[in-house]
VMD Tcl script that draws the C-alpha trace (Angstrom):
set ca {
  {17.41 -17.44 -11.91}
  {13.83 -17.59 -10.71}
  {11.50 -14.70 -11.52}
  {9.13 -12.97 -9.16}
  {6.21 -11.34 -10.93}
  {4.97 -8.19 -9.22}
  {1.58 -6.83 -10.22}
  {0.94 -3.38 -8.85}
  {-0.90 -0.19 -9.72}
  {-2.99 2.50 -8.12}
  {-5.84 1.69 -5.77}
  {-8.99 0.78 -7.66}
  {-7.25 0.01 -10.96}
  {-8.33 -3.65 -10.99}
  {-5.37 -5.63 -9.65}
  {-7.39 -8.29 -7.83}
  {-9.32 -9.87 -10.70}
  {-6.45 -9.82 -13.19}
  {-4.08 -11.27 -10.57}
  {-6.54 -14.05 -9.74}
  {-7.00 -15.02 -13.37}
  {-3.25 -14.98 -13.99}
  {-2.54 -17.04 -10.85}
  {-5.11 -19.61 -11.97}
  {-3.54 -19.78 -15.43}
  {0.01 -20.19 -14.06}
  {-0.88 -22.34 -11.05}
  {0.75 -19.78 -8.74}
  {-0.05 -18.56 -5.24}
  {-0.85 -14.90 -4.62}
  {1.25 -13.05 -2.05}
  {-0.47 -9.90 -0.81}
  {1.55 -6.67 -0.88}
  {-1.08 -4.38 0.61}
  {-0.01 -3.28 4.07}
  {-3.58 -2.94 5.39}
  {-5.13 -6.10 3.94}
  {-2.97 -7.98 6.41}
  {-5.37 -6.93 9.21}
  {-8.42 -9.16 9.60}
  {-10.73 -6.61 11.23}
  {-10.77 -4.17 8.31}
  {-11.36 -6.37 5.27}
  {-14.13 -4.22 3.79}
  {-12.29 -0.92 4.11}
  {-9.12 -2.33 2.55}
  {-10.92 -4.14 -0.29}
  {-9.28 -7.39 0.77}
  {-9.90 -10.46 -1.41}
  {-13.18 -12.10 -0.43}
  {-13.49 -15.68 0.83}
  {-14.71 -16.70 -2.63}
  {-11.72 -15.02 -4.30}
  {-9.31 -16.62 -1.85}
  {-10.85 -20.02 -2.56}
  {-9.79 -19.73 -6.21}
  {-6.07 -19.63 -5.41}
  {-3.96 -19.73 -2.27}
  {-3.39 -16.27 -0.75}
  {-0.69 -15.24 1.73}
  {-0.76 -12.31 4.17}
  {-4.48 -11.59 3.94}
  {-6.21 -11.21 7.30}
  {-3.32 -12.85 9.15}
  {-2.80 -10.13 11.77}
  {-4.95 -8.18 14.20}
  {-4.93 -4.39 14.13}
  {-3.63 -4.57 17.70}
  {-0.41 -6.28 16.57}
  {2.65 -4.29 15.56}
  {3.80 -5.31 12.09}
  {6.40 -3.37 10.14}
  {7.69 -3.37 6.60}
  {10.80 -5.05 7.98}
  {8.69 -7.85 9.47}
  {6.93 -8.23 6.14}
  {10.23 -8.35 4.23}
  {11.46 -11.22 6.40}
  {8.19 -13.18 6.40}
  {7.53 -12.69 2.71}
  {10.99 -13.82 1.63}
  {10.52 -17.00 3.70}
  {7.18 -17.71 2.01}
  {8.52 -17.03 -1.48}
  {11.49 -19.33 -0.94}
  {9.12 -22.08 0.23}
  {7.07 -21.64 -2.93}
  {10.19 -21.77 -5.08}
  {9.11 -18.27 -6.22}
  {6.05 -19.66 -8.02}
  {3.98 -16.72 -6.83}
  {2.61 -13.36 -7.84}
  {3.35 -10.50 -5.48}
  {0.31 -8.26 -5.84}
  {-0.65 -5.01 -4.15}
  {-0.22 -1.27 -4.08}
  {1.85 -0.66 -0.94}
  {4.98 0.81 -2.42}
  {7.15 0.35 0.67}
  {6.21 -3.32 1.03}
  {7.00 -4.03 -2.60}
  {10.35 -2.27 -2.32}
  {11.12 -4.17 0.89}
  {10.74 -7.52 -0.87}
  {12.32 -6.60 -4.20}
  {15.24 -4.49 -3.00}
  {15.39 -4.57 0.81}
  {14.98 -1.72 3.25}
  {17.55 0.94 3.95}
  {19.36 1.10 7.27}
  {17.66 3.99 9.08}
  {19.60 5.78 11.87}
  {18.12 5.80 15.35}
  {16.63 9.05 16.61}
  {17.25 10.51 20.06}
  {14.29 9.73 22.31}
  {14.09 13.29 23.63}
  {13.69 14.63 20.08}
  {11.09 11.98 19.33}
  {9.11 12.94 22.43}
  {9.36 16.63 21.53}
  {8.01 16.10 18.01}
  {5.10 14.01 19.25}
  {4.32 16.64 21.85}
  {4.34 19.34 19.17}
  {1.99 17.24 17.06}
  {-0.45 16.79 19.94}
  {-0.58 20.56 20.45}
  {-0.39 21.83 16.86}
  {-2.14 19.02 15.03}
  {-1.86 17.36 11.65}
  {-1.48 20.58 9.65}
  {1.75 21.37 11.51}
  {3.13 17.91 10.72}
  {2.24 18.30 7.07}
  {3.94 21.68 6.78}
  {7.08 20.31 8.47}
  {7.34 17.38 6.09}
  {6.80 19.66 3.08}
  {9.57 21.96 4.40}
  {12.07 19.30 5.50}
  {11.64 16.76 2.73}
  {9.78 17.98 -0.39}
  {10.56 14.75 -2.25}
  {8.90 12.57 0.38}
  {5.99 15.02 0.64}
  {5.11 14.21 -2.97}
  {4.50 10.51 -2.24}
  {3.66 10.16 1.47}
  {0.14 9.51 2.73}
  {-0.45 13.05 3.99}
  {-3.23 12.00 6.34}
  {-1.12 9.40 8.16}
  {0.47 11.06 11.23}
  {2.77 8.12 11.97}
  {4.42 8.32 8.55}
  {4.74 12.09 8.82}
  {6.17 11.94 12.34}
  {8.75 9.37 11.24}
  {9.89 11.68 8.44}
  {10.15 14.72 10.73}
  {12.06 12.71 13.36}
  {14.68 11.46 10.90}
  {15.01 14.75 9.05}
  {15.44 16.82 12.21}
  {17.55 14.24 14.02}
  {20.08 13.69 11.25}
  {19.95 16.99 9.38}
  {19.26 15.12 6.14}
  {15.91 14.53 4.42}
  {14.25 11.25 5.34}
  {14.03 10.37 1.63}
  {17.84 10.40 1.41}
  {17.86 7.23 3.54}
  {15.48 5.48 1.14}
  {17.96 5.23 -1.75}
  {20.49 2.74 -0.47}
  {22.12 -0.08 -2.41}
  {19.79 -2.89 -3.41}
  {20.18 -6.14 -1.52}
  {20.90 -9.28 -3.47}
  {17.88 -11.52 -4.02}
  {17.56 -15.13 -5.14}
  {15.16 -14.07 -7.86}
  {14.79 -11.63 -10.72}
  {11.98 -9.13 -10.37}
  {9.50 -8.49 -13.18}
  {7.31 -5.51 -12.28}
  {4.06 -4.86 -14.06}
  {1.88 -1.86 -13.22}
  {-1.74 -1.79 -14.36}
  {-3.03 1.51 -15.66}
  {-6.26 3.19 -16.75}
  {-7.08 6.69 -18.00}
  {-7.07 9.00 -14.98}
  {-10.75 9.95 -15.26}
  {-11.79 6.30 -15.51}
  {-9.63 5.40 -12.51}
  {-11.20 8.13 -10.39}
  {-14.70 7.01 -11.40}
  {-13.84 3.47 -10.33}
  {-12.51 4.72 -6.99}
  {-15.70 6.70 -6.33}
  {-17.86 3.70 -7.23}
  {-15.79 1.40 -5.02}
  {-16.27 3.67 -2.01}
  {-20.03 3.58 -2.56}
  {-19.87 -0.21 -2.76}
  {-17.81 -0.41 0.45}
  {-20.40 1.66 2.27}
  {-23.18 -0.58 0.95}
  {-21.21 -3.66 2.07}
  {-20.86 -2.47 5.65}
  {-17.80 -0.21 5.89}
  {-19.48 2.05 8.45}
  {-20.30 -0.90 10.71}
  {-16.75 -2.25 10.32}
  {-15.34 1.15 11.30}
  {-17.59 1.34 14.37}
  {-16.25 -1.99 15.61}
  {-12.66 -0.74 15.59}
  {-13.51 2.84 16.60}
  {-12.48 2.25 20.28}
  {-8.96 1.51 18.94}
  {-8.86 4.48 16.55}
  {-5.43 5.67 17.76}
  {-3.69 2.50 16.54}
  {-1.25 3.03 13.68}
  {-2.87 0.19 11.75}
  {-6.09 2.23 11.57}
  {-4.50 5.44 10.28}
  {-5.73 4.79 6.79}
  {-8.20 6.17 4.25}
  {-11.76 5.08 4.92}
  {-11.36 4.82 8.66}
  {-9.92 8.21 9.57}
  {-12.82 9.96 7.84}
  {-15.46 7.77 9.48}
  {-13.80 8.21 12.86}
  {-14.11 11.99 12.38}
  {-17.81 11.46 11.62}
  {-18.24 9.34 14.77}
  {-16.48 12.10 16.75}
  {-19.06 14.60 15.49}
  {-16.48 16.65 13.58}
  {-18.00 16.12 10.13}
  {-21.25 14.81 8.66}
  {-21.68 11.32 7.23}
  {-21.98 12.80 3.75}
  {-18.72 14.71 4.20}
  {-17.01 11.56 5.46}
  {-17.97 9.67 2.30}
  {-16.92 12.60 0.12}
  {-13.55 12.77 1.88}
  {-12.98 9.02 1.57}
  {-13.42 9.35 -2.18}
  {-11.22 12.45 -2.35}
  {-8.43 11.04 -0.19}
  {-8.53 7.74 -2.10}
  {-8.04 9.65 -5.34}
  {-5.18 11.61 -3.80}
  {-3.58 8.37 -2.62}
  {-3.88 6.93 -6.12}
  {-2.15 9.99 -7.52}
  {0.76 9.56 -5.08}
  {1.03 5.89 -5.99}
  {1.29 6.81 -9.66}
  {4.02 9.33 -8.83}
  {5.97 6.63 -6.99}
  {5.54 4.05 -9.74}
  {6.44 6.60 -12.39}
  {9.84 7.08 -10.79}
  {10.62 3.35 -11.06}
  {12.06 2.82 -14.51}
  {12.01 -0.97 -14.12}
  {8.20 -1.03 -14.20}
  {6.40 -2.08 -17.37}
  {2.94 -0.59 -17.83}
  {-0.17 -2.36 -19.08}
  {-3.44 -0.63 -19.91}
  {-6.31 -2.60 -18.36}
  {-9.15 -3.77 -20.59}
  {-12.03 -6.20 -20.18}
  {-10.37 -8.69 -22.54}
  {-8.73 -10.68 -19.75}
  {-7.60 -13.59 -21.88}
  {-5.72 -11.32 -24.26}
  {-4.12 -9.51 -21.34}
  {-3.08 -12.77 -19.69}
  {-1.42 -13.83 -22.94}
  {0.39 -10.46 -23.05}
  {1.69 -10.81 -19.49}
  {2.84 -14.40 -19.98}
  {4.58 -13.27 -23.15}
  {6.41 -10.62 -21.14}
  {7.58 -13.26 -18.68}
  {8.95 -15.39 -21.51}
  {10.53 -12.53 -23.43}
  {14.25 -12.82 -24.05}
  {14.83 -9.44 -22.42}
  {13.57 -10.84 -19.14}
  {15.59 -14.05 -19.12}
}
mol new
graphics top color blue
foreach p $ca { graphics top sphere $p radius 0.5 }
foreach p [lrange $ca 0 end-1] q [lrange $ca 1 end] { graphics top cylinder $p $q radius 0.2 }
display resetview
């Protein structure tokens, strides 16, 4: 059976460079598994691979959609499986969007439909009571999901509240269904660094994004700030600055803080997946590439 190599890890850990070097060594394409790098208008804020990086190996699902287009994890599952089959699974699935990785490797659960009147009621409550109300409801209704969800993303929180209230069962209970059969075996590798080092890298990356034009990028999409595709770290904080709610300095501080919090939730998610193998990142890329290729060839993975 063919193998699909998944390289994941927390934001800022260093997935891009190691993935590029490994793809060059193996002669593989890179299939993006970052749900926001798909959108072409926000390349700086999502740390999407640069044109130079994309010229080194073929990339899929980078800058292929506009923020104005609706694109779900289900859409990604379908499109990604088609691409992988066309590549005969000679690809590296790389990114940190946990739901997208799960969609490709295991398939999505069948989620019940929610009554439209309840959906409208919850959205109305959110408009009146704000994000803090949504957060408290998710924490109350589904503590397990609260531990891993992006707590600043109202769309994700609303979806959880809708399902939990509408069915009487926690939203997370619908995320544990039977795995769908795939035409490939999954080999998951998560990159890791000491927590303090990871946080320092995240802080430095935010500073670099600002220097590279993140504020200007955010201003261009600011008129569309209500779109779900823009409910992400780096843009929400700058939008609040543009609205006059916080200072520029506070926006940058919050981007760093919320990025660190997101990384912590990613690590919680990955830690629960016992199929993941962990690799400590070093600057000795050649040695690490040899280690990864050895893992792929190991008898236990045949």
